[in-house]
N, C-alpha and C positions, 0 to 999 in steps of 0.2 A: 441687461436692456437698460436703457436711459431715458428721463422721464420728462423729457424738454430741457432741463437745467444742466447745464453742461457740469459732468462728472456728479451727478445725483442718480444714483440707481433706483430705480424702480423693484419692489420685492414683492411680487406676483401678487397684485390685486390688494397691497395694502395699502392705508391710507397713508397724508401727511404726517399727521399725530405720530401713526406707528413708529415709522421712520427716524422721524425728528425726535420724539422721546423715549424711542427705545433701544432703534437699534442705530444708529447714530451715535450714540455715547457708547454702546456696549458694555467693556470689561471696565470702562473709567468709572464707571459708578456701580454702588452696590446692586444687587439685584431687587432688596426692598424699595431702594433711591427710586430708580427705573419705575416700577411698579405703582409707585405714591405717586409721579409725576404723569403717568399714563391716565391714571383714577383719578386725580386730582385729590385723591385721602389716602391713608395709612391703609393696606390689606388687612383685613382679616380671614380665618376663616369659617367666620360661619356657612355663607350661602356655600360654599362647595361643601361643606356637611352635611349640611340639607338635602344638595343633590344627589348626592355620595347616599344620603339614606330614602330617598326615592327612587333612584335609579335601579337599588337593588333589592328594596323592599321585596320585589315577587320573583327576585330571582331563585332558582332551584335548587335548594341547597344539596351539599353533597355528603355521603353515608360514611360516617366511619369506615378505615378499611376499602374506602374506595378512591384511594389514591392509584395515581398512575405511576 
C-alpha cells in the first residue's frame, strides 16, 4: 500500500519515523545504529531486564522432572 508519496510504502500503521529511520535503511546499517537512530540514544538492556523481572515475577514455577 502506498502512503501518498510516490513509491513510499506504508508499513501497516507504523509512523514515518519507523519507516525512515529503521525500515528504509534495512541491512545497510548495523542493528545497533538503527536502534540508536530511532531512539536518539544508544540502546541498553536495563529496561528490558526490568520488564522481564516484572513480567515473570509471579509466573508459576515448573517442578523438577515435570518437563514434557
